[in-house]
N, C-alpha and C positions, 0 to 999 in steps of 0.2 A: 133766631128764634129756634126752638127746641122741637126738633122732629120726633114723634114718638112711633117707634116701629112695632108692629105685631110681634109678641115673642113667639118662637120657636120651640119644637122640641127636638135637640139633635142627640142621639144616641149612637153609640160605638160599640159594635156587634147585634149582629139580629137578635141572637138569643145569648143569656135570659133579659139582657137589659133592653133590647130592641122589643120583647115582648111586653114587657112591664110599660114601656114608654106608648106602645099601641094601645093599651089598654085605657090610657089616658082620652084618647079620643073618643070614647063610649059614654064619658062621664058629661053631666050636664055643661055646658060652654067647653066642652073637650073639641072645640074648632081649630085648634092649634095644628099648625102645618109641622108634618112630622119629618125629619131627615134622619136617614140611617147610613153610617159608615160600615162598610162592610171590611174587615180585616184578613179573613182566610179562611179563619177555623170555623167560622161559622156559616162557609157556602162551600168551601173546597173538602174534599174527600179523598183520601187514599188507605183504602181497605187493609194492604200488609202491615202498616204501623198504626192501624186503629186512630188514625187522625181524621178527625172533622165530626161536628154535630150531627151532620145530617146523615152518618152512618146509622142513627136511630130513629127509623120513620116517624117516632110521634115528636120527634123535634124537626123534621124534615116538612110536617105539615105546619108547625108554628111558624117557622121563619118564612114559608110561603105566604102567610097569612099578613106575618108582620111587613114583608117586601111589597104585598099588594096593596097595604093600606099606607105604605111609607109614600110621602109627596115627592121626595128624592132620595134617591140612593147614589151616595157616593163610594167608589170603589180605589182600592189603591195599588192594583197592578193590571195587568192585560189578562191575567189568567183568571183572575177573580172578575173583572170585567167579562170574560168568554163565558164563565160558569154562571154568573148573574143573568146573563142575556136568556139562560135556558128557563129562567123562573119570572124574569120581570118585564116589562115593555121596555125597549131601548131607551124611550123617550125621558125616563126616569134615571137612567144611570148616566152618573159623571166620574170621568174617570181623573184622579188626580193623583199622581205619582208622589210618595212621600220621598223626600231628598231634599238636598242642599245644592248649590251651586257654589263651590269651591274658590270660583274665581272671584265671585263676589262677597262671600260670606266666610271668614275665617277668624279664629281667635287669635292669630297672631303670634301663636307658639312657635320657637325655633323647629325643625323638623316636620312640623305638622303636615305641611302642604306636599314634602316629599314622599309621606308615608302613604298619601292616598291619591296619588298621581296614576 
């Protein structure tokens, strides 16, 4: 028997992609769960080199709205997790590090494993 799952919206970056996805929740039958993956630029800031969307207050407001409307927020690093905790309830946050276990997965190319030890 085929089990039919309710579709979800999964967007990468809170702005602008997350903002567009967030708008779909307001249309008729827009009750799809929204999952947002934060990568860094959308949540972290570094004023000295003008890094981060939230350096601009108008975008900060939109990002807060996206995160508050998201049903689950995936973060890819501890730094992003810490910053996201300041904005969104921690129960929504899910820390999933990017990466690959090179002991389990490797292309089998000679010299590859010694480069990355």
